[in-house]
Every structure is written in structure tokens, then in C-alpha cells.
LOKE-944044 format. One record per residue: residue in three letters; residue number from 1; z, y negated, x of N, C-alpha, C in turn. Coordinates in pm, 1 decimal, padded with zeros to 6 digits. Example, Ala and Ser with C-alpha at 12.3 -4.5 7.8 and 13.67 -1.06 7.14 Angstrom:
LOKE-944044
> ALA, 1, 00780.0, 00569.0, 01319.0, 00780.0, 00450.0, 01230.0, 00780.0, 00330.0, 01320.0
> SER, 2, 00708.0, 00225.0, 01285.0, 00714.0, 00106.0, 01367.0, 00787.0, -00003.0, 01290.0
//
This chain:
LOKE-944044
> MET, 1, 11201.9, 02543.0, -02104.9, 11171.0, 02439.4, -02204.7, 11289.3, 02432.9, -02299.4
> GLY, 2, 11331.6, 02313.2, -02329.8, 11445.3, 02297.1, -02417.2, 11410.6, 02327.2, -02561.1
> LYS, 3, 11512.9, 02338.8, -02642.8, 11492.6, 02368.4, -02784.0, 11411.7, 02259.2, -02853.5
> ILE, 4, 11438.5, 02139.2, -02817.8, 11368.9, 02027.5, -02881.9, 11222.4, 02030.4, -02844.8
> SER, 5, 11195.8, 02058.5, -02719.8, 11055.7, 02065.5, -02676.5, 10983.4, 02178.3, -02746.3
> LYS, 6, 11050.8, 02292.8, -02763.5, 10989.0, 02405.2, -02831.4, 10958.7, 02371.3, -02976.5
> LEU, 7, 11051.7, 02305.4, -03037.6, 11031.0, 02267.8, -03177.5, 10912.7, 02172.9, -03192.4
> ILE, 8, 10903.0, 02079.6, -03103.2, 10791.6, 01983.3, -03106.9, 10660.3, 02055.5, -03084.5
> ALA, 9, 10661.1, 02147.1, -02989.3, 10538.3, 02221.8, -02960.3, 10498.1, 02305.9, -03079.3
> MET, 10, 10591.5, 02372.9, -03143.8, 10560.1, 02455.0, -03259.5, 10510.7, 02369.1, -03375.5
> ALA, 11, 10571.3, 02254.5, -03391.2, 10529.8, 02163.8, -03500.0, 10385.9, 02119.7, -03477.9
> GLY, 12, 10355.0, 02094.4, -03349.6, 10217.0, 02052.6, -03318.3, 10118.3, 02161.7, -03350.1
> VAL, 13, 10152.4, 02286.0, -03311.5, 10062.3, 02398.9, -03338.2, 10045.4, 02417.7, -03487.4
> LEU, 14, 10158.5, 02415.4, -03557.0, 10152.0, 02431.6, -03703.4, 10070.1, 02320.5, -03767.2
> GLY, 15, 10082.7, 02199.7, -03714.2, 10004.8, 02086.7, -03768.7, 09856.6, 02108.2, -03750.1
> VAL, 16, 09819.6, 02151.9, -03633.1, 09676.5, 02177.7, -03606.4, 09626.4, 02287.6, -03695.7
> LEU, 17, 09706.4, 02394.8, -03707.8, 09665.9, 02504.4, -03794.3, 09657.0, 02461.3, -03939.8
> GLY, 18, 09745.1, 02373.6, -03979.3, 09744.1, 02324.6, -04117.6, 09620.8, 02242.0, -04146.5
> ILE, 19, 09586.1, 02157.7, -04053.1, 09466.2, 02075.6, -04069.9, 09343.0, 02162.5, -04076.0
> ALA, 20, 09338.7, 02265.3, -03990.6, 09223.2, 02354.7, -03988.3, 09211.8, 02430.8, -04118.5
> ALA, 21, 09325.9, 02453.8, -04182.3, 09323.4, 02530.4, -04306.2, 09283.7, 02446.9, -04426.4
> LEU, 22, 09288.3, 02314.4, -04415.4, 09251.1, 02227.8, -04527.7, 09103.4, 02241.3, -04559.1
> PRO, 23, 09062.0, 02233.8, -04688.6, 08918.7, 02241.4, -04723.5, 08842.6, 02121.8, -04669.3
> VAL, 24, 08723.0, 02147.8, -04626.8, 08638.7, 02040.8, -04573.0, 08561.8, 01976.5, -04687.4
> ALA, 25, 08570.3, 01843.6, -04704.4, 08498.3, 01771.8, -04811.3, 08348.2, 01776.7, -04785.0
> SER, 26, 08267.1, 01792.3, -04895.3, 08120.8, 01800.1, -04882.9, 08059.3, 01669.3, -04931.0
> TYR, 27, 07977.5, 01601.8, -04848.9, 07911.3, 01476.6, -04882.0, 07759.9, 01496.5, -04871.7
> ALA, 28, 07686.6, 01495.5, -04990.4, 07539.8, 01511.7, -04989.8, 07474.3, 01376.2, -04965.0
> GLU, 29, 07385.7, 01373.6, -04870.1, 07313.4, 01249.1, -04842.3, 07193.7, 01236.0, -04936.1
> THR, 30, 07160.6, 01110.5, -04981.3, 07048.6, 01083.7, -05073.2, 06963.2, 00971.5, -05018.7
> ASP, 31, 06830.8, 00987.6, -05032.3, 06737.8, 00881.8, -04993.5, 06621.3, 00883.5, -05093.1
> THR, 32, 06565.1, 00769.4, -05124.0, 06452.6, 00761.7, -05218.8, 06338.4, 00680.2, -05159.3
> ASP, 33, 06222.2, 00706.5, -05210.1, 06104.1, 00627.5, -05172.8, 06008.0, 00631.6, -05291.2
> ASP, 34, 05932.7, 00524.1, -05312.1, 05840.3, 00513.5, -05425.0, 05695.8, 00522.3, -05378.2
> VAL, 35, 05612.9, 00580.0, -05462.0, 05469.1, 00578.2, -05438.3, 05402.9, 00516.8, -05560.9
> THR, 36, 05287.7, 00457.9, -05542.7, 05217.9, 00388.5, -05651.2, 05093.3, 00464.7, -05692.1
> VAL, 37, 05070.4, 00471.6, -05821.6, 04949.2, 00533.2, -05875.9, 04860.2, 00421.5, -05927.7
> ASN, 38, 04743.3, 00406.0, -05869.2, 04648.9, 00301.9, -05909.5, 04522.4, 00363.9, -05965.8
> VAL, 39, 04470.3, 00304.6, -06071.6, 04340.0, 00342.8, -06125.6, 04253.6, 00217.8, -06125.0
> GLN, 40, 04148.8, 00218.6, -06047.2, 04059.5, 00104.1, -06036.3, 03937.3, 00126.0, -06126.5
> VAL, 41, 03920.0, 00038.1, -06224.1, 03805.1, 00046.1, -06314.2, 03711.9, -00070.2, -06282.6
> SER, 42, 03593.0, -00038.9, -06237.8, 03496.8, -00143.1, -06201.8, 03441.0, -00210.4, -06326.5
> SER, 43, 03412.2, -00338.9, -06312.7, 03356.7, -00415.6, -06423.6, 03208.9, -00380.6, -06442.3
> THR, 44, 03170.6, -00361.4, -06567.4, 03032.2, -00330.0, -06601.1, 02979.4, -00433.4, -06698.9
> LEU, 45, 02860.7, -00484.1, -06671.4, 02798.0, -00581.6, -06760.8, 02649.2, -00552.0, -06767.6
> ASN, 46, 02599.4, -00534.8, -06890.1, 02458.4, -00503.0, -06907.9, 02403.9, -00584.1, -07025.2
> LEU, 47, 02283.3, -00639.1, -07007.2, 02220.3, -00722.0, -07110.1, 02078.7, -00672.2, -07135.9
> VAL, 48, 02048.8, -00648.8, -07262.8, 01913.9, -00609.2, -07303.4, 01874.1, -00693.9, -07424.0
> CYS, 49, 01767.5, -00772.6, -07406.9, 01716.8, -00855.0, -07516.8, 01580.5, -00802.5, -07559.3
> SER, 50, 01563.8, -00786.1, -07688.7, 01437.0, -00736.0, -07740.1, 01387.2, -00827.9, -07850.7
> GLY, 51, 01260.8, -00857.7, -07848.4, 01204.2, -00939.3, -07954.3, 01129.8, -01059.9, -07901.4
> ASN, 52, 01001.2, -01044.6, -07875.5, 00917.8, -01157.8, -07834.6, 00859.7, -01224.6, -07959.1
> TYR, 53, 00831.2, -01352.1, -07946.5, 00774.4, -01426.8, -08058.1, 00626.1, -01448.8, -08032.1
> THR, 54, 00544.2, -01406.9, -08125.1, 00400.5, -01432.5, -08118.2, 00351.5, -01465.1, -08258.8
> HIS, 55, 00297.6, -01584.7, -08277.5, 00246.9, -01620.9, -08410.0, 00106.7, -01678.5, -08396.7
> ASN, 56, 00018.5, -01633.2, -08482.5, -00119.9, -01680.6, -08481.8, -00140.8, -01781.1, -08594.9
> TYR, 57, -00177.0, -01903.5, -08556.7, -00207.3, -02007.6, -08654.3, -00357.0, -02010.3, -08681.3
> GLY, 58, -00390.5, -02042.5, -08804.3, -00531.9, -02057.2, -08838.9, -00591.8, -02179.8, -08771.5
> PRO, 59, -00723.6, -02191.6, -08772.4, -00789.5, -02304.5, -08706.8, -00760.6, -02436.9, -08776.9
> ALA, 60, -00742.7, -02542.2, -08696.1, -00724.8, -02679.7, -08744.6, -00624.9, -02688.4, -08859.5
> SER, 61, -00504.8, -02630.2, -08839.0, -00406.6, -02631.3, -08947.4, -00284.5, -02713.9, -08911.1
> ASN, 62, -00227.5, -02778.4, -09013.5, -00096.2, -02838.7, -09000.1, 00000.9, -02732.8, -09050.0
> ALA, 63, 00069.6, -02668.1, -08959.8, 00150.0, -02554.3, -09003.0, 00277.9, -02541.9, -08921.5
> ALA, 64, 00373.0, -02471.3, -08979.1, 00498.8, -02440.2, -08911.1, 00536.6, -02297.1, -08944.0
> ASP, 65, 00607.3, -02235.6, -08852.8, 00647.7, -02096.5, -08873.5, 00789.8, -02076.5, -08822.2
> VAL, 66, 00866.6, -02002.2, -08898.2, 01002.0, -01964.6, -08857.1, 01007.5, -01813.1, -08844.6
> ASN, 67, 01056.9, -01765.9, -08731.4, 01083.7, -01623.2, -08717.3, 00957.6, -01538.4, -08720.3
> ASP, 68, 00847.0, -01593.1, -08670.3, 00722.2, -01516.8, -08660.6, 00679.0, -01457.1, -08794.9
> GLY, 69, 00690.8, -01537.4, -08898.1, 00641.9, -01495.2, -09028.6, 00730.4, -01398.5, -09103.3
> VAL, 70, 00841.6, -01354.7, -09043.4, 00932.8, -01261.8, -09110.4, 01027.7, -01342.6, -09197.9
> ALA, 71, 01049.1, -01297.2, -09319.4, 01132.2, -01372.3, -09412.6, 01274.6, -01388.4, -09360.4
> ILE, 72, 01324.6, -01512.0, -09366.4, 01461.8, -01537.1, -09324.6, 01556.8, -01460.5, -09417.1
> GLY, 73, 01662.8, -01407.2, -09359.4, 01757.5, -01328.9, -09436.3, 01733.9, -01179.9, -09420.1
> THR, 74, 01624.7, -01143.5, -09353.7, 01598.7, -01001.0, -09331.4, 01618.0, -00963.4, -09185.9
> THR, 75, 01532.4, -01014.4, -09098.3, 01536.6, -00975.0, -08957.9, 01514.3, -01096.6, -08868.5
> PRO, 76, 01598.4, -01117.3, -08766.1, 01573.5, -01226.4, -08671.8, 01457.7, -01192.0, -08579.0
> THR, 77, 01412.7, -01291.3, -08500.0, 01307.0, -01264.3, -08402.9, 01347.2, -01152.3, -08308.5
> GLY, 78, 01469.3, -01156.5, -08263.5, 01515.6, -01055.7, -08168.9, 01666.5, -01053.6, -08160.1
> THR, 79, 01716.4, -00964.8, -08076.4, 01860.7, -00948.6, -08058.7, 01891.3, -00921.4, -07912.6
> CYS, 80, 01998.5, -00982.0, -07863.9, 02049.0, -00952.3, -07730.1, 02172.0, -00863.0, -07743.7
> ALA, 81, 02165.2, -00747.1, -07681.4, 02278.0, -00653.8, -07683.5, 02350.5, -00661.2, -07549.4
> VAL, 82, 02479.3, -00689.4, -07554.5, 02560.4, -00699.4, -07432.8, 02661.6, -00585.7, -07430.5
> THR, 83, 02666.3, -00515.3, -07317.6, 02765.5, -00410.3, -07295.9, 02857.1, -00456.4, -07183.1
> SER, 84, 02986.5, -00467.2, -07211.4, 03079.8, -00517.5, -07109.7, 03217.8, -00455.8, -07127.1
> ASN, 85, 03279.8, -00420.1, -07013.8, 03418.5, -00374.9, -07017.7, 03509.7, -00473.2, -06944.6
> ASP, 86, 03459.2, -00593.4, -06919.3, 03539.3, -00693.6, -06849.1, 03658.6, -00733.9, -06935.2
> ALA, 87, 03776.9, -00731.0, -06878.3, 03898.8, -00758.6, -06954.1, 03899.8, -00898.5, -07014.5
> ALA, 88, 03829.2, -00992.8, -06951.4, 03826.7, -01130.9, -07000.9, 03704.3, -01159.3, -07087.1
> GLY, 89, 03622.1, -01056.8, -07111.8, 03504.7, -01077.0, -07195.9, 03385.5, -01130.7, -07118.7
> TYR, 90, 03289.4, -01186.0, -07192.7, 03166.5, -01236.6, -07131.3, 03117.0, -01360.9, -07204.1
> THR, 91, 03026.1, -01431.7, -07139.3, 02959.1, -01546.1, -07201.3, 02808.7, -01522.9, -07193.2
> LEU, 92, 02741.1, -01540.1, -07306.6, 02596.2, -01524.5, -07313.4, 02533.9, -01661.4, -07335.0
> THR, 93, 02438.3, -01697.6, -07249.0, 02371.8, -01826.6, -07259.2, 02220.6, -01808.1, -07259.8
> VAL, 94, 02150.3, -01916.4, -07294.0, 02004.1, -01912.7, -07292.5, 01950.6, -02048.6, -07248.8
> ALA, 95, 01842.1, -02044.6, -07173.1, 01773.7, -02165.7, -07128.3, 01632.2, -02126.6, -07088.2
> SER, 96, 01550.7, -02225.7, -07061.3, 01417.1, -02197.5, -07010.4, 01429.2, -02131.1, -06873.8
> ALA, 97, 01333.7, -02046.0, -06842.3, 01334.5, -01981.3, -06710.9, 01285.1, -02075.6, -06601.8
> SER, 98, 01237.5, -02194.7, -06641.2, 01189.3, -02293.0, -06543.2, 01237.5, -02431.7, -06584.0
> THR, 99, 01203.1, -02529.9, -06502.4, 01242.2, -02667.1, -06534.1, 01151.8, -02727.7, -06640.8
> ASN, 100, 01045.2, -02659.3, -06674.2, 00954.0, -02704.9, -06778.3, 00993.7, -02640.0, -06910.9
> THR, 101, 01024.5, -02719.6, -07011.0, 01069.7, -02665.3, -07139.9, 00958.9, -02661.2, -07244.4
> ASN, 102, 00838.9, -02700.1, -07207.0, 00726.5, -02698.4, -07301.5, 00665.7, -02559.3, -07313.4
> LEU, 103, 00600.3, -02534.4, -07427.2, 00507.1, -02423.7, -07435.8, 00378.9, -02474.7, -07372.0
> VAL, 104, 00332.6, -02406.1, -07269.7, 00220.3, -02456.0, -07190.0, 00095.1, -02372.2, -07217.2
> HIS, 105, -00016.9, -02440.1, -07236.3, -00145.1, -02373.3, -07258.5, -00175.7, -02285.6, -07136.8
> THR, 106, -00215.5, -02162.3, -07161.5, -00232.3, -02067.3, -07051.9, -00358.5, -02093.1, -06969.1
> VAL, 107, -00448.4, -02177.2, -07019.5, -00570.5, -02209.9, -06945.1, -00564.5, -02352.5, -06891.7
> ASN, 108, -00522.3, -02444.6, -06975.2, -00514.3, -02585.9, -06937.3, -00368.5, -02629.9, -06944.6
> SER, 109, -00302.6, -02635.9, -06831.3, -00158.9, -02665.5, -06829.4, -00125.7, -02807.7, -06872.3
> ALA, 110, -00225.8, -02891.1, -06886.6, -00201.5, -03027.8, -06934.4, -00173.9, -03028.4, -07085.0
> LEU, 111, -00209.8, -02920.5, -07152.6, -00187.3, -02908.9, -07296.8, -00054.0, -02838.9, -07320.4
> THR, 112, 00032.6, -02902.1, -07398.4, 00167.1, -02846.0, -07418.5, 00213.8, -02864.8, -07562.7
> ILE, 113, 00312.5, -02788.4, -07599.3, 00387.6, -02806.8, -07723.4, 00533.3, -02825.7, -07681.2
> PRO, 114, 00590.4, -02942.6, -07706.0, 00725.2, -02971.4, -07655.3, 00835.4, -02904.4, -07737.2
> THR, 115, 00948.1, -02884.2, -07673.0, 01065.0, -02835.4, -07744.8, 01136.8, -02954.1, -07806.2
> ALA, 116, 01196.5, -02932.5, -07922.2, 01265.7, -03042.0, -07991.5, 01375.3, -02984.5, -08079.5
> ALA, 117, 01484.0, -03059.5, -08093.3, 01593.3, -03017.0, -08180.3, 01552.0, -03033.4, -08325.7
> GLY, 118, 01604.2, -02947.1, -08410.2, 01571.1, -02951.3, -08551.9, 01458.5, -02855.0, -08583.4
> LEU, 119, 01445.9, -02820.6, -08709.3, 01342.4, -02727.1, -08750.8, 01205.2, -02791.8, -08736.8
> PRO, 120, 01114.2, -02733.4, -08658.7, 00980.3, -02790.3, -08642.5, 00910.2, -02808.0, -08777.3
> ALA, 121, 00840.5, -02920.4, -08789.3, 00773.0, -02952.6, -08915.4, 00622.8, -02946.6, -08897.8
> ALA, 122, 00555.6, -02898.3, -08997.8, 00410.3, -02890.6, -08994.9, 00350.4, -03026.8, -08966.1
> GLY, 123, 00253.2, -03029.1, -08877.3, 00187.8, -03154.0, -08841.0, 00240.3, -03213.6, -08712.4
> THR, 124, 00353.8, -03164.7, -08664.1, 00411.7, -03213.6, -08539.0, 00433.1, -03095.4, -08445.4
> PRO, 125, 00356.6, -03085.8, -08338.8, 00374.3, -02973.0, -08246.0, 00516.4, -02970.0, -08187.5
> ALA, 126, 00583.9, -02860.0, -08203.1, 00720.9, -02848.2, -08152.9, 00763.6, -02701.9, -08156.5
> TRP, 127, 00870.2, -02674.1, -08081.5, 00931.9, -02541.3, -08090.1, 01081.4, -02552.1, -08066.0
> ALA, 128, 01157.6, -02457.9, -08125.0, 01303.4, -02461.7, -08115.4, 01357.6, -02319.2, -08125.6
> ILE, 129, 01486.3, -02305.8, -08094.6, 01553.1, -02175.2, -08101.3, 01679.6, -02188.1, -08185.4
> ASN, 130, 01714.4, -02080.8, -08252.4, 01838.7, -02074.1, -08328.5, 01915.7, -01950.7, -08283.0
> VAL, 131, 02036.0, -01972.3, -08231.0, 02119.7, -01860.8, -08185.2, 02252.4, -01857.4, -08259.5
> SER, 132, 02269.3, -01949.4, -08353.8, 02396.2, -01958.2, -08425.0, 02402.8, -01857.1, -08538.3
> ASN, 133, 02310.4, -01869.5, -08630.5, 02305.1, -01776.7, -08743.8, 02164.6, -01782.3, -08801.9
> PRO, 134, 02067.6, -01734.7, -08726.4, 01927.5, -01754.4, -08765.4, 01890.0, -01693.6, -08898.6
> GLN, 135, 01958.1, -01588.9, -08939.5, 01922.8, -01526.0, -09065.8, 01970.1, -01607.9, -09185.8
> VAL, 136, 02070.4, -01691.9, -09162.8, 02123.2, -01774.1, -09271.7, 02065.7, -01915.6, -09266.7
> ASP, 137, 02059.2, -01973.0, -09146.6, 02012.7, -02111.7, -09133.2, 01868.0, -02126.7, -09179.5
> GLY, 138, 01786.5, -02030.6, -09140.8, 01648.6, -02027.4, -09188.5, 01577.4, -02160.4, -09184.5
> THR, 139, 01526.9, -02202.1, -09298.3, 01448.5, -02325.1, -09306.4, 01533.8, -02447.1, -09337.5
> SER, 140, 01666.2, -02434.2, -09325.7, 01753.1, -02548.1, -09357.0, 01750.8, -02654.3, -09248.8
> GLY, 141, 01704.3, -02618.2, -09129.8, 01702.4, -02714.0, -09019.9, 01832.1, -02719.7, -08942.8
> VAL, 142, 01933.9, -02645.4, -08989.4, 02064.0, -02645.5, -08922.7, 02060.3, -02553.9, -08800.4
> ASN, 143, 02119.1, -02601.6, -08692.9, 02136.4, -02521.6, -08571.3, 02007.3, -02482.7, -08500.0
> TRP, 144, 01899.6, -02552.9, -08527.0, 01777.9, -02532.0, -08447.9, 01785.1, -02625.6, -08328.4
> LEU, 145, 01780.7, -02568.2, -08209.2, 01808.3, -02642.7, -08086.8, 01686.2, -02650.0, -07995.9
> ALA, 146, 01678.2, -02761.6, -07921.7, 01576.3, -02773.3, -07818.0, 01614.9, -02684.0, -07700.9
> MET, 147, 01516.5, -02629.2, -07635.5, 01542.7, -02539.5, -07522.4, 01572.3, -02620.8, -07397.0
> PRO, 148, 01688.5, -02603.0, -07334.5, 01719.6, -02676.2, -07211.7, 01644.3, -02618.7, -07091.6
> ALA, 149, 01623.9, -02702.3, -06992.7, 01557.5, -02659.3, -06869.8, 01651.1, -02569.4, -06789.3
> SER, 150, 01594.2, -02497.3, -06694.6, 01672.7, -02403.6, -06613.5, 01779.4, -02472.8, -06529.2
> ASP, 151, 01757.5, -02600.7, -06499.0, 01855.2, -02673.5, -06417.0, 01947.7, -02760.2, -06501.8
> ALA, 152, 01945.7, -02740.6, -06633.1, 02033.1, -02816.1, -06724.1, 02139.8, -02722.6, -06781.8
> THR, 153, 02233.0, -02779.2, -06856.3, 02337.1, -02697.7, -06919.3, 02273.8, -02607.1, -07024.4
> PRO, 154, 02294.2, -02476.0, -07013.9, 02231.0, -02384.4, -07109.4, 02298.8, -02388.4, -07245.8
> ILE, 155, 02233.7, -02329.2, -07342.7, 02291.8, -02311.7, -07475.6, 02385.1, -02191.1, -07470.8
> THR, 156, 02506.3, -02207.8, -07521.0, 02598.9, -02095.1, -07528.7, 02571.7, -02017.2, -07656.7
> VAL, 157, 02532.5, -01894.4, -07639.2, 02504.0, -01807.3, -07753.2, 02632.9, -01745.8, -07806.2
> ALA, 158, 02716.0, -01697.5, -07716.1, 02841.2, -01632.4, -07756.2, 02937.9, -01628.4, -07639.9
> THR, 159, 03066.9, -01632.6, -07671.9, 03171.9, -01615.8, -07572.0, 03277.0, -01522.5, -07629.5
> THR, 160, 03314.8, -01420.4, -07553.0, 03418.7, -01328.3, -07596.3, 03538.3, -01339.4, -07502.1
> SER, 161, 03650.4, -01282.7, -07541.6, 03771.9, -01294.2, -07460.4, 03835.8, -01159.7, -07427.4
> ALA, 162, 03763.9, -01051.3, -07455.4, 03818.2, -00918.6, -07426.1, 03702.8, -00821.4, -07402.4
> ALA, 163, 03734.8, -00707.4, -07348.2, 03632.2, -00606.0, -07326.0, 03571.5, -00563.8, -07458.8
> GLY, 164, 03442.4, -00542.0, -07459.0, 03376.1, -00500.4, -07582.4, 03228.3, -00533.4, -07578.4
> ASN, 165, 03154.0, -00472.5, -07666.4, 03010.1, -00492.6, -07673.3, 02976.2, -00589.9, -07785.8
> GLY, 166, 02857.6, -00651.3, -07775.9, 02817.8, -00746.4, -07878.1, 02668.1, -00743.7, -07901.9
> SER, 167, 02628.6, -00781.1, -08023.3, 02488.6, -00790.9, -08060.0, 02463.9, -00931.5, -08113.8
> HIS, 168, 02370.3, -01004.2, -08051.7, 02353.8, -01145.9, -08081.0, 02208.1, -01176.2, -08118.5
> PRO, 169, 02183.8, -01209.2, -08245.9, 02047.0, -01236.0, -08291.7, 02001.1, -01376.0, -08253.0
> TYR, 170, 01872.2, -01391.4, -08245.2, 01813.1, -01522.7, -08219.3, 01678.4, -01530.3, -08290.3
> SER, 171, 01635.6, -01653.0, -08319.2, 01503.8, -01673.7, -08379.6, 01439.4, -01797.5, -08320.0
> PHE, 172, 01306.4, -01797.0, -08316.5, 01229.3, -01912.5, -08272.4, 01155.3, -01970.9, -08392.0
> ALA, 173, 01126.6, -02098.8, -08382.9, 01043.5, -02165.9, -08482.4, 00943.6, -02253.1, -08407.5
> THR, 174, 00822.7, -02259.2, -08457.2, 00718.2, -02340.4, -08393.3, 00639.8, -02417.1, -08500.4
> SER, 175, 00570.0, -02518.2, -08457.2, 00481.3, -02591.7, -08546.8, 00367.0, -02651.0, -08465.8
> ILE, 176, 00255.4, -02674.7, -08533.5, 00138.6, -02735.5, -08469.1, 00080.7, -02843.5, -08561.0
> ALA, 177, -00012.5, -02918.6, -08506.4, -00087.0, -03018.5, -08584.1, -00232.8, -02974.9, -08591.8
> SER, 178, -00305.8, -03037.2, -08679.8, -00447.8, -03002.0, -08692.7, -00524.9, -03037.1, -08566.3
> THR, 179, -00466.9, -03123.6, -08484.6, -00533.2, -03164.0, -08360.2, -00488.8, -03081.5, -08239.0
> THR, 180, -00398.5, -02986.9, -08259.1, -00353.1, -02903.0, -08147.9, -00469.4, -02817.1, -08099.0
> ALA, 181, -00497.2, -02827.4, -07969.3, -00610.8, -02753.6, -07912.4, -00589.7, -02603.5, -07923.8
> SER, 182, -00699.6, -02532.5, -07945.2, -00692.0, -02386.9, -07958.7, -00652.8, -02323.0, -07826.3
> GLY, 183, -00601.0, -02203.7, -07833.9, -00560.2, -02130.6, -07714.5, -00418.5, -02079.3, -07729.1
> THR, 184, -00369.2, -02017.4, -07625.2, -00233.6, -01961.3, -07625.2, -00139.9, -02052.7, -07549.2
> TYR, 185, -00027.3, -02083.8, -07609.8, 00077.2, -02165.7, -07547.2, 00197.4, -02074.4, -07522.5
> SER, 186, 00252.5, -02081.4, -07405.0, 00354.4, -01984.1, -07369.6, 00467.9, -02044.8, -07287.7
> ALA, 187, 00584.5, -01984.5, -07298.0, 00700.3, -02020.5, -07215.3, 00788.4, -01896.5, -07201.2
> THR, 188, 00866.6, -01893.2, -07096.3, 00960.6, -01783.0, -07074.6, 01102.1, -01834.0, -07094.0
> VAL, 189, 01175.0, -01763.9, -07177.4, 01313.8, -01799.4, -07207.0, 01404.9, -01696.4, -07140.6
> ARG, 190, 01512.8, -01743.0, -07079.5, 01599.8, -01651.2, -07004.9, 01740.2, -01649.2, -07065.4
> PHE, 191, 01781.2, -01532.2, -07110.6, 01919.3, -01510.5, -07154.4, 02000.0, -01460.9, -07035.2
> THR, 192, 02123.4, -01509.3, -07022.1, 02209.3, -01470.7, -06909.8, 02348.2, -01434.5, -06961.1
> ALA, 193, 02395.8, -01315.8, -06925.9, 02531.8, -01273.5, -06958.3, 02616.0, -01279.7, -06831.9
> THR, 194, 02734.4, -01340.5, -06842.9, 02822.3, -01357.8, -06727.5, 02964.6, -01314.0, -06763.7
> SER, 195, 03025.7, -01238.2, -06676.2, 03165.9, -01198.8, -06699.2, 03255.6, -01320.7, -06689.7
> ASN, 196, 03352.9, -01330.3, -06777.9, 03445.5, -01444.3, -06776.1, 03552.1, -01426.5, -06669.7
//
């Protein structure tokens, strides 16, 4: 082998050895992935209404009654308590439980006391409900409403826009005439709470 060939061969060996002696660079690999944490809270809605109206009128009387004889400004006929955690709140409505809005005689269904807007007046058989502010409106005649039928647009008692509980008072008013037949007149009123 000639001198030039030997030199080339030695240079090659030295080059390989030199490369082998160089430090090896370290490259750490990275990868990421995400996971989601979910908390599912179910919507809860509960409605409890307490307070029935029962008033006894004397015989052959022209009379009217607000709030079952309880003085206005003290206690309403009843209260609807709504418990809700719905983020959009709830709507509370009221209407007759049937398509008949009259107070109907429990023995003779042909005898009725009709519902009418405004505070019932003695001498005119009528009944109405107040859900706006019954303790304040009292005998002023303001906000006394006729009861809508079950298939009609109900009265809106309250509407909320966030989770939370509410207490909503209501009062009834009735009146009779001296010619109103004796007996019990009755109707069922239905309050409904709905999540918004």
C-alpha cells in the first residue's frame, strides 16, 4: 500500500474514532393529553301549597268575605312554597283544576257561584283570587282576578330567573246574595310550578 493510501486509511480510522468520541445529544420526547372533569347536578323542583279557604255565611245574608275572615295585613289564605335549583329559575301559575271555573254546589250542580274579576261585593255571588299582594291589596279591589279554566291561559303567580326558593302568598274572596241557596259550594284550584 502506498504512503498516500496509508494516510487516507489512517485519516478514515481517526475520523470514525473521532465521531465515536463526540458526545451524543439527548432529545426528550413529550406528549400530552387532556381529560375532563364533569359534575352533573340534576334539576330539582318541589311545590307545596298550604291553606284551604272555608267560610261559613249566615242564613239569607248579603255578605262578602276576604281571606276567610282573617284581617288583611296579617295572614294570607295560604302560601305556595317552591324549592328549585334550576339555573334558569321557575314559573308558578294557577288555574282551575277543571274547565269549570264556578264554585259548584256539592249536591245540586246546577247551583253555582261564578268567578269574576274584582273584589266580590255583598249581594252578588262571586269569587276571586289575589296572588299579587293579598296582604296589601285587601279590600281595595286591586289585583283580584277571575279564575281561568284549566284549558285557558293560567294566572302567573311568580317567575324567577335563577336557582333559589320562593314563598308566594295567595288569598281568596267570595260573596253571596240573600237568594243564594244553602249548601256547600266548592272548586279545586291547581297551582303549577315549572322549570324555566
